[in-house]
C-alpha positions in Angstrom: 83.1 91.0 110.2 81.9 88.2 110.0 80.6 87.2 107.0 79.6 83.6 106.7 77.5 80.7 108.4 77.8 77.3 106.6 77.9 73.9 106.8 78.5 70.8 104.7 76.1 69.0 102.5 77.4 65.5 101.3 76.1 63.8 98.9 75.4 60.7 101.2 71.5 59.7 99.7 73.9 57.0 97.0 77.2 56.5 99.2 79.7 58.9 96.5 82.1 60.7 97.4 82.3 63.2 94.4 81.3 65.5 93.8 80.6 67.5 97.6 79.1 70.4 97.4 77.7 73.2 100.0 74.6 75.0 99.4 75.0 78.9 100.4 71.6 80.9 101.4 71.0 84.2 100.7 67.8 84.8 103.1 68.2 89.1 102.9 65.6 90.6 100.1 68.5 92.5 99.6 70.7 91.0 96.3 74.3 90.7 97.9 77.1 91.4 94.6 80.5 90.8 95.1 79.9 88.7 98.3 82.8 87.9 100.5 82.3 84.4 101.4 84.8 82.7 104.5 84.8 78.3 104.5 87.4 77.1 107.6 89.4 73.7 106.7 87.7 72.4 109.9 84.8 71.6 107.7 86.5 69.7 105.5 87.7 66.4 105.8 91.4 67.0 104.5 94.7 65.8 104.5 97.7 68.3 105.5 98.4 68.8 101.6 94.5 68.8 100.5 93.4 71.9 98.7 89.8 72.5 97.2 88.7 73.7 93.6 85.5 75.5 93.6 82.6 76.4 91.0 79.2 76.2 90.5 76.8 76.0 87.3 77.4 79.8 85.6 81.2 79.4 87.1 83.6 76.4 86.5 86.3 77.8 88.3 86.2 80.0 90.7 89.1 82.8 92.2 90.0 81.0 95.1 92.3 82.1 98.0 94.1 79.9 101.2 95.2 81.5 104.1 97.2 80.3 106.8 95.8 82.6 109.5 97.8 81.0 112.8 101.1 81.1 110.6 101.3 77.3 111.0 102.7 76.0 107.6 99.1 75.2 106.8 96.2 77.4 105.1 93.6 77.6 108.0 90.1 79.9 105.2 89.8 79.5 101.9 87.8 82.7 100.8 86.6 83.8 97.6 83.6 85.9 96.4 80.1 85.4 95.3 77.1 86.6 93.6 73.4 86.0 95.2 70.2 87.5 93.9 67.6 88.4 97.0 66.3 84.9 99.0 68.3 82.5 96.7 70.9 79.5 96.8 74.0 78.9 95.3 75.0 75.6 95.4 78.7 75.4 95.6 79.8 72.3 94.5 84.2 71.6 95.3 86.8 68.7 94.7 90.1 67.9 96.6 93.4 68.5 95.0 96.9 68.8 95.7 98.3 72.1 95.8 99.6 72.2 92.2 96.1 70.8 91.1 94.9 74.6 92.1 94.3 77.0 88.4 96.1 79.9 89.0 93.7 83.5 89.2 95.2 86.7 88.7 96.3 88.7 92.0 93.8 91.9 92.6 95.3 92.4 96.8 98.3 93.1 98.2 100.1 94.5 101.5 103.0 96.3 100.8 106.0 97.4 103.0 109.1 98.5 101.5 112.4 99.1 104.0 115.4 100.6 103.6 117.9 99.7 106.8 120.6 102.2 105.3 118.4 104.6 104.5 119.8 104.6 100.9 116.4 105.0 99.0 116.5 101.5 97.5 113.6 99.5 99.5 113.4 96.0 99.8 109.3 94.3 100.0 109.0 92.5 103.5 106.6 90.5 105.5 107.0 90.9 108.8 109.0 94.4 110.7 109.6 95.0 113.7 110.0 99.2 114.4 113.2 100.7 115.7 112.9 102.3 119.1 114.8 105.3 118.0 112.7 106.0 114.6 111.3 109.5 114.2 108.0 110.4 112.0 109.1 111.6 109.0 112.6 111.8 109.1 114.8 111.6 106.3 116.3 110.0 105.1 113.8 107.6 105.0 113.4 103.9 106.7 110.5 103.2 105.3 108.4 103.5 101.8 105.7 106.0 102.0 106.8 106.0 105.7 105.0 102.6 106.6 103.2 99.9 105.0 100.7 99.8 102.7 97.2 97.4 101.7 95.5 97.9 98.4 93.5 96.0 95.7 93.0 97.0 92.1 90.8 99.8 93.2 92.6 101.5 95.9 95.4 102.3 98.8 95.8 102.7 102.2 98.4 103.0 104.2 99.6 103.8 108.0 102.4 105.7 109.3 104.1 103.5 111.4 105.7 105.9 113.8 104.8 108.0 116.4 101.5 108.9 114.8 100.2 105.6 113.8 97.6 108.1 111.5 95.9 106.4 108.4 95.7 107.2 105.2 94.7 107.1 101.4 95.9 106.4 98.5 93.2 106.6 95.8 93.9 105.3 91.9 92.7 106.9 88.3 92.6 103.2 86.7 92.6 100.4 88.5 95.6 98.1 89.0 98.4 97.1 92.1 100.9 100.4 92.8 101.6 100.7 96.5 105.2 99.1 94.8 105.8 102.0 92.9 104.6 104.7 94.7 106.8 107.2 96.5 109.7 106.2 94.2 111.0 109.7 92.7 107.1 111.2 92.5 105.4 113.4 94.8 102.5 111.6 95.5 100.7 114.4 97.0 100.4 115.8 93.7 98.3 113.4 91.6 100.2 110.6 89.1 99.3 108.8 86.3 98.0 106.3 88.7 97.0 108.5 91.3 97.8 110.3 93.9 97.7 110.7 98.1 94.6 112.6 98.4 94.0 112.6 102.3 95.8 115.8 104.2 95.9 113.9 107.8 97.8 116.5 110.3 97.2 116.1 113.7 93.0 114.1 113.0 93.1 110.4 113.3 92.6 110.2 109.2 91.2 107.4 107.9 90.1 105.5 110.9 93.5 105.6 112.9 93.0 104.7 116.8 93.2 106.0 120.0 90.8 105.5 123.5 88.8 107.8 125.5 89.6 107.8 129.4 88.7 110.5 131.7 87.1 112.4 128.6 90.0 112.8 127.7 91.4 111.0 123.8 94.5 109.9 123.6 96.0 108.7 120.5 98.1 105.0 119.7 101.6 106.8 120.0 104.8 105.2 120.7 104.7 102.1 122.6 107.7 100.0 123.4 107.3 97.6 120.5 105.1 97.9 117.3 105.3 94.7 115.1 104.2 94.4 111.3 103.0 91.4 110.0 102.2 90.3 106.3 99.1 87.7 106.9 97.9 87.0 103.3 97.0 88.7 100.4 95.9 87.1 96.7 93.4 87.3 94.1 90.7 87.4 96.8 91.9 89.6 99.9 95.2 90.7 101.9 95.3 91.3 105.9 97.7 92.2 107.4 98.6 93.2 111.5 99.6 95.7 113.3 100.8 94.6 116.7 101.6 97.0 119.6 103.1 96.3 122.8 102.9 98.4 126.2 101.2 101.4 125.0 100.1 103.9 128.0 97.2 106.0 128.7 97.6 107.5 131.9 98.8 105.2 134.4 97.7 101.8 132.3 99.3 100.2 129.9 98.1 98.3 126.7 98.4 95.9 124.3 96.8 96.3 120.8 96.8 94.4 118.2 94.9 95.6 114.4 94.2 92.8 111.7 93.5 95.2 108.9 92.3 93.1 106.0 90.3 94.6 101.8 88.9 92.2 99.8 89.0 92.5 95.8 86.5 94.7 94.0 85.7 96.7 97.7 86.3 100.2 98.3 86.7 100.2 101.8 89.0 98.1 104.3 87.8 96.9 107.9 89.3 96.5 111.2 89.0 93.8 114.2 91.2 94.9 117.0 92.2 93.5 120.0 92.8 95.0 123.2 94.6 93.8 126.4 95.4 95.6 129.5 93.4 96.6 133.1 91.2 100.0 133.2 90.8 100.3 129.9 87.7 102.9 128.7 87.1 103.5 125.2 88.7 102.9 122.2 87.8 105.4 119.7 88.1 105.7 115.6 87.5 108.8 113.8 87.8 110.5 110.7 89.4 113.6 109.4 87.5 117.2 109.3 89.6 119.8 108.2 87.3 121.5 106.0 84.7 122.1 108.4 82.2 119.4 106.7 79.3 118.9 108.6 79.0 115.2 109.4 76.2 113.3 108.4 74.4 110.0 110.3 72.4 107.1 109.2 71.9 103.6 110.3 70.3 100.2 109.1 71.0 96.6 108.5 72.7 96.0 111.9 75.0 98.8 111.5 75.5 102.6 112.4 77.0 105.2 109.9 79.2 108.4 109.9 80.4 110.3 106.6 81.6 113.3 105.3 81.0 114.5 101.8 82.4 117.6 99.9 85.5 119.6 98.5 88.6 117.9 101.5 90.7 116.0 99.0 93.5 116.7 98.4 93.7 117.4 94.6 90.5 120.2 95.4 87.7 117.9 94.4 85.1 115.7 95.9 85.7 113.6 98.5 83.5 111.0 100.5 84.7 109.1 103.4 82.6 107.2 105.9 83.1 104.8 109.1 80.7 101.8 110.1 80.6 100.3 112.8 77.8 97.4 114.2 75.7 98.1 115.9 76.5 96.0 118.4 79.8 97.7 119.0 79.0 100.9 118.7 78.8 103.7 121.7 78.1 107.1 120.1 79.7 109.3 117.4 81.5 112.7 118.8 83.7 115.4 117.6 87.1 115.9 119.2 88.3 119.6 119.6 89.5 122.2 116.5 92.7 122.7 118.2 94.6 122.0 121.1 97.3 118.7 122.0 96.4 115.7 120.8 93.4 114.6 118.5 91.4 117.5 117.1 90.0 117.9 114.1 88.3 114.6 113.9 84.6 113.0 113.9 84.9 109.9 116.1 83.5 106.8 116.7 83.3 105.5 120.1 83.4 101.5 120.3 82.9 98.6 122.7 84.2 95.3 122.0 81.9 92.5 120.5 83.1 88.6 121.6 86.2 90.6 122.7 86.8 92.3 119.3 86.5 96.0 118.2 85.6 96.0 114.6 84.9 98.6 111.8 85.1 99.4 108.2 86.1 102.9 106.1 85.5 103.5 103.8 86.5 106.0 100.6 84.7 107.4 97.6 86.7 110.0 94.8 85.1 111.3 91.7 88.8 110.4 89.5 87.6 107.2 90.5 84.1 107.5 90.2 82.5 110.6 88.9 78.9 109.0 90.7 81.1 110.0 93.8 80.1 113.8 92.7 76.9 112.9 94.3 76.7 112.2 98.1 73.0 110.7 97.6 75.0 107.8 95.3 77.8 108.4 97.9 75.4 107.6 100.7 74.0 104.9 98.8 77.6 102.8 97.9 78.7 103.3 101.3 75.3 102.1 102.6 75.4 98.8 100.4 78.5 97.5 102.4 76.4 97.4 105.5 74.0 94.6 103.6 76.8 92.4 102.7 78.6 92.6 106.2 75.8 92.0 108.1 73.4 89.1 105.9 75.4 86.2 106.9 74.9 83.5 104.0 73.3 80.5 105.5 73.5 76.8 104.5 70.3 74.8 103.3 70.4 71.4 104.4 
């Protein structure tokens, strides 16, 4: 999702080089709390080893994260989270420092992928992995801790099954903190633990935003591919990013390559997905929300986004869970419902997507009552879900 339109405001009136500043303006009539901000390296006049410290009049040291998005060893983006009152501006001051001059900030997001090549119960965190061609879903002893990679912040963990199911699941938390490295080690995470639990039954659905393709009126799951690769892109105090890269995905008589970039920001209960799809004969990319409890889906729209959600007794803990899909209006075709039974994708409220500037985009939101009692109330869940659209679709602009 796009967050920030910006330019650099230099202290040119007096010919000074320090301090420098950027003036960010929220031109909308909505307060934007915990607003993600991304600034690109190319907008600054920097040497290769230069970094930046940011501050405002209210905060002398803003937590920041420097991300190398293209893997060349040099940071490309700096990410942070700021609060904006409605129709207001924030002067963001900065200074250039070497890497060893940066403050240390608490880590609030992480990617965890535990790998056991010997299948002996000893899992080592890895930053990249190619799925073995002979890997069978749910086969024991496990090669992957909790069956695939997880991306988390202090509030929630999402995971992807790194096998032929390619589903997405949710670990919810009963208290804040980074939990993924301990999940699935000598415990049954389908039952509530000190940290929380696996709250979702996925079955043959698309779970919490898994991918498929609609072609000739049939939905084809993203399943076995010639090659599947996991890559950790970034993690730290502000956001975590990972990629799942699939090569030679066969849909009827066509073949596609697909890269999904998954990100989660500190303090948020949703993740965001950007999907790049290449190949001829593509029809419509599909994602969805599992529906195994016959709950009616609700639809709403606003702030340039279309939303579908379910809310009710649907957690594995037999309590209230709300789940919502958010799709930018420009990338939205329709919401639908998969069959209740049969082969392929079933028990799913689906969203049909089209690309925006070559990328398919959506977000998936979760609210669980043991995380926040407010989520017992559907109106509260809807309010929180809708508030995300303000954050996503109201870009912060520069006042020159």
